[in-house]
TORKOL-4160 file (C-alpha; in steps of 0.2 Angstrom, whole numbers, padded with zeros to 4 digits, m for minus):
254
<pt num="1" X="0006" Y="m0013" Z="0081"/>
<pt num="2" X="m0005" Y="m0021" Z="0067"/>
<pt num="3" X="m0019" Y="m0031" Z="0073"/>
<pt num="4" X="m0022" Y="m0042" Z="0058"/>
<pt num="5" X="m0011" Y="m0055" Z="0048"/>
<pt num="6" X="m0001" Y="m0060" Z="0063"/>
<pt num="7" X="0002" Y="m0078" Z="0069"/>
<pt num="8" X="m0002" Y="m0078" Z="0088"/>
<pt num="9" X="0001" Y="m0091" Z="0101"/>
<pt num="10" X="m0010" Y="m0090" Z="0117"/>
<pt num="11" X="m0006" Y="m0101" Z="0132"/>
<pt num="12" X="m0022" Y="m0106" Z="0142"/>
<pt num="13" X="m0031" Y="m0102" Z="0126"/>
<pt num="14" X="m0046" Y="m0113" Z="0127"/>
<pt num="15" X="m0057" Y="m0106" Z="0141"/>
<pt num="16" X="m0060" Y="m0089" Z="0149"/>
<pt num="17" X="m0049" Y="m0074" Z="0144"/>
<pt num="18" X="m0038" Y="m0084" Z="0133"/>
<pt num="19" X="m0052" Y="m0091" Z="0122"/>
<pt num="20" X="m0060" Y="m0073" Z="0121"/>
<pt num="21" X="m0043" Y="m0067" Z="0115"/>
<pt num="22" X="m0042" Y="m0081" Z="0103"/>
<pt num="23" X="m0059" Y="m0076" Z="0096"/>
<pt num="24" X="m0054" Y="m0058" Z="0094"/>
<pt num="25" X="m0038" Y="m0062" Z="0085"/>
<pt num="26" X="m0047" Y="m0074" Z="0073"/>
<pt num="27" X="m0060" Y="m0061" Z="0070"/>
<pt num="28" X="m0047" Y="m0049" Z="0065"/>
<pt num="29" X="m0039" Y="m0061" Z="0052"/>
<pt num="30" X="m0025" Y="m0068" Z="0062"/>
<pt num="31" X="m0018" Y="m0086" Z="0062"/>
<pt num="32" X="m0021" Y="m0092" Z="0080"/>
<pt num="33" X="m0013" Y="m0106" Z="0090"/>
<pt num="34" X="m0019" Y="m0111" Z="0108"/>
<pt num="35" X="m0013" Y="m0123" Z="0121"/>
<pt num="36" X="m0021" Y="m0130" Z="0136"/>
<pt num="37" X="m0019" Y="m0144" Z="0148"/>
<pt num="38" X="m0034" Y="m0154" Z="0144"/>
<pt num="39" X="m0041" Y="m0163" Z="0128"/>
<pt num="40" X="m0059" Y="m0159" Z="0133"/>
<pt num="41" X="m0056" Y="m0140" Z="0133"/>
<pt num="42" X="m0046" Y="m0141" Z="0117"/>
<pt num="43" X="m0060" Y="m0151" Z="0109"/>
<pt num="44" X="m0073" Y="m0138" Z="0115"/>
<pt num="45" X="m0063" Y="m0123" Z="0108"/>
<pt num="46" X="m0060" Y="m0132" Z="0092"/>
<pt num="47" X="m0079" Y="m0136" Z="0090"/>
<pt num="48" X="m0083" Y="m0117" Z="0093"/>
<pt num="49" X="m0069" Y="m0110" Z="0082"/>
<pt num="50" X="m0064" Y="m0123" Z="0069"/>
<pt num="51" X="m0050" Y="m0112" Z="0062"/>
<pt num="52" X="m0041" Y="m0113" Z="0079"/>
<pt num="53" X="m0024" Y="m0123" Z="0079"/>
<pt num="54" X="m0023" Y="m0132" Z="0096"/>
<pt num="55" X="m0011" Y="m0143" Z="0106"/>
<pt num="56" X="m0011" Y="m0151" Z="0123"/>
<pt num="57" X="0003" Y="m0143" Z="0134"/>
<pt num="58" X="0005" Y="m0141" Z="0153"/>
<pt num="59" X="0016" Y="m0125" Z="0153"/>
<pt num="60" X="0020" Y="m0128" Z="0171"/>
<pt num="61" X="0031" Y="m0143" Z="0165"/>
<pt num="62" X="0048" Y="m0139" Z="0158"/>
<pt num="63" X="0049" Y="m0153" Z="0145"/>
<pt num="64" X="0031" Y="m0148" Z="0139"/>
<pt num="65" X="0036" Y="m0130" Z="0137"/>
<pt num="66" X="0051" Y="m0135" Z="0127"/>
<pt num="67" X="0041" Y="m0147" Z="0117"/>
<pt num="68" X="0028" Y="m0133" Z="0114"/>
<pt num="69" X="0041" Y="m0121" Z="0108"/>
<pt num="70" X="0049" Y="m0134" Z="0096"/>
<pt num="71" X="0032" Y="m0139" Z="0089"/>
<pt num="72" X="0025" Y="m0121" Z="0087"/>
<pt num="73" X="0041" Y="m0114" Z="0078"/>
<pt num="74" X="0042" Y="m0130" Z="0067"/>
<pt num="75" X="0024" Y="m0129" Z="0062"/>
<pt num="76" X="0021" Y="m0110" Z="0063"/>
<pt num="77" X="0038" Y="m0102" Z="0060"/>
<pt num="78" X="0029" Y="m0085" Z="0057"/>
<pt num="79" X="0024" Y="m0084" Z="0075"/>
<pt num="80" X="0026" Y="m0065" Z="0080"/>
<pt num="81" X="0014" Y="m0063" Z="0095"/>
<pt num="82" X="0016" Y="m0073" Z="0111"/>
<pt num="83" X="0002" Y="m0071" Z="0124"/>
<pt num="84" X="0007" Y="m0078" Z="0141"/>
<pt num="85" X="m0011" Y="m0080" Z="0148"/>
<pt num="86" X="m0011" Y="m0097" Z="0157"/>
<pt num="87" X="m0015" Y="m0095" Z="0176"/>
<pt num="88" X="m0023" Y="m0102" Z="0191"/>
<pt num="89" X="m0029" Y="m0095" Z="0207"/>
<pt num="90" X="m0029" Y="m0103" Z="0224"/>
<pt num="91" X="m0034" Y="m0098" Z="0242"/>
<pt num="92" X="m0020" Y="m0101" Z="0254"/>
<pt num="93" X="m0019" Y="m0097" Z="0273"/>
<pt num="94" X="m0001" Y="m0097" Z="0279"/>
<pt num="95" X="m0007" Y="m0100" Z="0297"/>
<pt num="96" X="m0010" Y="m0118" Z="0291"/>
<pt num="97" X="0008" Y="m0120" Z="0286"/>
<pt num="98" X="0014" Y="m0130" Z="0272"/>
<pt num="99" X="m0001" Y="m0142" Z="0273"/>
<pt num="100" X="m0012" Y="m0128" Z="0265"/>
<pt num="101" X="0001" Y="m0125" Z="0251"/>
<pt num="102" X="0000" Y="m0144" Z="0247"/>
<pt num="103" X="m0019" Y="m0145" Z="0248"/>
<pt num="104" X="m0020" Y="m0130" Z="0236"/>
<pt num="105" X="m0010" Y="m0139" Z="0223"/>
<pt num="106" X="m0024" Y="m0152" Z="0222"/>
<pt num="107" X="m0023" Y="m0170" Z="0215"/>
<pt num="108" X="m0015" Y="m0163" Z="0199"/>
<pt num="109" X="m0001" Y="m0154" Z="0208"/>
<pt num="110" X="m0004" Y="m0137" Z="0200"/>
<pt num="111" X="0007" Y="m0124" Z="0208"/>
<pt num="112" X="0003" Y="m0105" Z="0205"/>
<pt num="113" X="0021" Y="m0100" Z="0204"/>
<pt num="114" X="0025" Y="m0113" Z="0191"/>
<pt num="115" X="0009" Y="m0109" Z="0180"/>
<pt num="116" X="0007" Y="m0091" Z="0183"/>
<pt num="117" X="0026" Y="m0085" Z="0184"/>
<pt num="118" X="0038" Y="m0098" Z="0179"/>
<pt num="119" X="0030" Y="m0103" Z="0163"/>
<pt num="120" X="0029" Y="m0085" Z="0158"/>
<pt num="121" X="0047" Y="m0082" Z="0161"/>
<pt num="122" X="0053" Y="m0098" Z="0152"/>
<pt num="123" X="0042" Y="m0097" Z="0137"/>
<pt num="124" X="0047" Y="m0079" Z="0135"/>
<pt num="125" X="0065" Y="m0084" Z="0135"/>
<pt num="126" X="0062" Y="m0098" Z="0123"/>
<pt num="127" X="0053" Y="m0087" Z="0110"/>
<pt num="128" X="0061" Y="m0070" Z="0111"/>
<pt num="129" X="0076" Y="m0074" Z="0100"/>
<pt num="130" X="0064" Y="m0079" Z="0086"/>
<pt num="131" X="0052" Y="m0065" Z="0089"/>
<pt num="132" X="0067" Y="m0053" Z="0087"/>
<pt num="133" X="0069" Y="m0059" Z="0069"/>
<pt num="134" X="0052" Y="m0053" Z="0065"/>
<pt num="135" X="0048" Y="m0036" Z="0057"/>
<pt num="136" X="0035" Y="m0033" Z="0070"/>
<pt num="137" X="0032" Y="m0044" Z="0085"/>
<pt num="138" X="0024" Y="m0043" Z="0103"/>
<pt num="139" X="0023" Y="m0052" Z="0120"/>
<pt num="140" X="0007" Y="m0049" Z="0129"/>
<pt num="141" X="0008" Y="m0054" Z="0147"/>
<pt num="142" X="m0008" Y="m0056" Z="0157"/>
<pt num="143" X="m0007" Y="m0049" Z="0175"/>
<pt num="144" X="m0021" Y="m0043" Z="0186"/>
<pt num="145" X="m0027" Y="m0028" Z="0195"/>
<pt num="146" X="m0023" Y="m0038" Z="0211"/>
<pt num="147" X="m0005" Y="m0037" Z="0206"/>
<pt num="148" X="m0006" Y="m0019" Z="0212"/>
<pt num="149" X="m0017" Y="m0021" Z="0227"/>
<pt num="150" X="m0018" Y="m0039" Z="0233"/>
<pt num="151" X="m0032" Y="m0049" Z="0241"/>
<pt num="152" X="m0024" Y="m0057" Z="0256"/>
<pt num="153" X="m0033" Y="m0074" Z="0255"/>
<pt num="154" X="m0025" Y="m0077" Z="0238"/>
<pt num="155" X="m0007" Y="m0072" Z="0242"/>
<pt num="156" X="0003" Y="m0082" Z="0229"/>
<pt num="157" X="m0009" Y="m0077" Z="0215"/>
<pt num="158" X="m0007" Y="m0059" Z="0219"/>
<pt num="159" X="0012" Y="m0060" Z="0221"/>
<pt num="160" X="0014" Y="m0069" Z="0204"/>
<pt num="161" X="0004" Y="m0056" Z="0195"/>
<pt num="162" X="0014" Y="m0042" Z="0204"/>
<pt num="163" X="0030" Y="m0051" Z="0197"/>
<pt num="164" X="0022" Y="m0052" Z="0180"/>
<pt num="165" X="0020" Y="m0033" Z="0180"/>
<pt num="166" X="0038" Y="m0031" Z="0186"/>
<pt num="167" X="0044" Y="m0043" Z="0173"/>
<pt num="168" X="0035" Y="m0034" Z="0159"/>
<pt num="169" X="0043" Y="m0017" Z="0164"/>
<pt num="170" X="0060" Y="m0025" Z="0163"/>
<pt num="171" X="0057" Y="m0034" Z="0146"/>
<pt num="172" X="0050" Y="m0018" Z="0139"/>
<pt num="173" X="0066" Y="m0010" Z="0143"/>
<pt num="174" X="0077" Y="m0024" Z="0137"/>
<pt num="175" X="0068" Y="m0025" Z="0121"/>
<pt num="176" X="0066" Y="m0007" Z="0117"/>
<pt num="177" X="0079" Y="m0007" Z="0103"/>
<pt num="178" X="0071" Y="m0022" Z="0095"/>
<pt num="179" X="0056" Y="m0026" Z="0085"/>
<pt num="180" X="0047" Y="m0034" Z="0100"/>
<pt num="181" X="0034" Y="m0024" Z="0109"/>
<pt num="182" X="0029" Y="m0029" Z="0127"/>
<pt num="183" X="0011" Y="m0027" Z="0132"/>
<pt num="184" X="0004" Y="m0030" Z="0149"/>
<pt num="185" X="m0015" Y="m0035" Z="0150"/>
<pt num="186" X="m0022" Y="m0030" Z="0167"/>
<pt num="187" X="m0039" Y="m0037" Z="0169"/>
<pt num="188" X="m0051" Y="m0033" Z="0184"/>
<pt num="189" X="m0062" Y="m0047" Z="0190"/>
<pt num="190" X="m0068" Y="m0057" Z="0175"/>
<pt num="191" X="m0083" Y="m0069" Z="0174"/>
<pt num="192" X="m0072" Y="m0085" Z="0171"/>
<pt num="193" X="m0069" Y="m0101" Z="0180"/>
<pt num="194" X="m0053" Y="m0095" Z="0188"/>
<pt num="195" X="m0060" Y="m0090" Z="0205"/>
<pt num="196" X="m0078" Y="m0095" Z="0205"/>
<pt num="197" X="m0075" Y="m0107" Z="0219"/>
<pt num="198" X="m0067" Y="m0093" Z="0230"/>
<pt num="199" X="m0081" Y="m0081" Z="0225"/>
<pt num="200" X="m0094" Y="m0094" Z="0230"/>
<pt num="201" X="m0086" Y="m0098" Z="0246"/>
<pt num="202" X="m0086" Y="m0080" Z="0251"/>
<pt num="203" X="m0104" Y="m0077" Z="0245"/>
<pt num="204" X="m0096" Y="m0064" Z="0233"/>
<pt num="205" X="m0109" Y="m0058" Z="0221"/>
<pt num="206" X="m0099" Y="m0048" Z="0208"/>
<pt num="207" X="m0096" Y="m0060" Z="0194"/>
<pt num="208" X="m0085" Y="m0048" Z="0185"/>
<pt num="209" X="m0085" Y="m0042" Z="0167"/>
<pt num="210" X="m0087" Y="m0054" Z="0152"/>
<pt num="211" X="m0070" Y="m0060" Z="0145"/>
<pt num="212" X="m0075" Y="m0052" Z="0128"/>
<pt num="213" X="m0073" Y="m0035" Z="0136"/>
<pt num="214" X="m0055" Y="m0039" Z="0140"/>
<pt num="215" X="m0052" Y="m0045" Z="0122"/>
<pt num="216" X="m0060" Y="m0029" Z="0115"/>
<pt num="217" X="m0049" Y="m0018" Z="0126"/>
<pt num="218" X="m0033" Y="m0028" Z="0122"/>
<pt num="219" X="m0036" Y="m0027" Z="0103"/>
<pt num="220" X="m0039" Y="m0008" Z="0104"/>
<pt num="221" X="m0023" Y="m0005" Z="0114"/>
<pt num="222" X="m0013" Y="m0017" Z="0104"/>
<pt num="223" X="m0017" Y="m0006" Z="0088"/>
<pt num="224" X="m0013" Y="0010" Z="0097"/>
<pt num="225" X="0003" Y="0004" Z="0106"/>
<pt num="226" X="m0004" Y="0007" Z="0123"/>
<pt num="227" X="0007" Y="m0005" Z="0133"/>
<pt num="228" X="m0002" Y="m0006" Z="0150"/>
<pt num="229" X="m0020" Y="m0011" Z="0146"/>
<pt num="230" X="m0032" Y="m0008" Z="0161"/>
<pt num="231" X="m0051" Y="m0007" Z="0161"/>
<pt num="232" X="m0064" Y="m0003" Z="0175"/>
<pt num="233" X="m0058" Y="m0009" Z="0192"/>
<pt num="234" X="m0041" Y="m0014" Z="0187"/>
<pt num="235" X="m0038" Y="0005" Z="0181"/>
<pt num="236" X="m0043" Y="0010" Z="0198"/>
<pt num="237" X="m0032" Y="m0002" Z="0207"/>
<pt num="238" X="m0017" Y="0003" Z="0197"/>
<pt num="239" X="m0020" Y="0021" Z="0201"/>
<pt num="240" X="m0025" Y="0018" Z="0219"/>
<pt num="241" X="m0009" Y="0008" Z="0222"/>
<pt num="242" X="0000" Y="0025" Z="0220"/>
<pt num="243" X="m0012" Y="0037" Z="0228"/>
<pt num="244" X="m0022" Y="0028" Z="0241"/>
<pt num="245" X="m0015" Y="0010" Z="0244"/>
<pt num="246" X="m0018" Y="0008" Z="0263"/>
<pt num="247" X="m0037" Y="0013" Z="0262"/>
<pt num="248" X="m0041" Y="0002" Z="0247"/>
<pt num="249" X="m0031" Y="m0013" Z="0254"/>
<pt num="250" X="m0040" Y="m0012" Z="0270"/>
<pt num="251" X="m0057" Y="m0011" Z="0261"/>
<pt num="252" X="m0053" Y="m0025" Z="0249"/>
<pt num="253" X="m0048" Y="m0036" Z="0264"/>
<pt num="254" X="m0061" Y="m0032" Z="0276"/>
């Protein structure tokens, strides 16, 4: 797949991995559109990268997903790459029942299933018919090494990422006779704000790799049509899930 002269839409594209991907695509001479839930992160991203196109959107909400699709295809009909990146991560203990689920949603009511999985499913369904009309197109779904071997204290996050992996496999098969290629970006722990709270609570010292490393790996694999993109720890988890699941799971959840 060509890595330049594309028009790219990235959800959750104003911080962390999403912003690193946006920077990499911009550097490779692509037109990049990002969306995010807050004006503050949009403003910050635009100040850093003035060429970014940005819109406020909460992809967990059906009406905002549909509005994003309508706006994006109206303003940027050449969109040929969709990056489903938006995600959140919560600690949930099912021993505490429903109350822990509600507490994890917080004041803004952010639900991991809605943000991490449902948004990817519905945005994909919205954009695929248009992507199929392009000479060359791609969907890039951001999953996680934890979709292969989970950390039990973040059960829903890990489950949604496992679902993203399964969804990517099915999409790739369904779209194999079209112009749309399906990539799965499988990061390890990355130094972003996604789970810093959980790491701090656990006194976990590994901050993870820089987001820029994820972007470099993604651009290389995109150009080489490597559809499952792993790096470092995530490559080990993907392989270990097939060869040594029980031991690795026990070690990760000790």
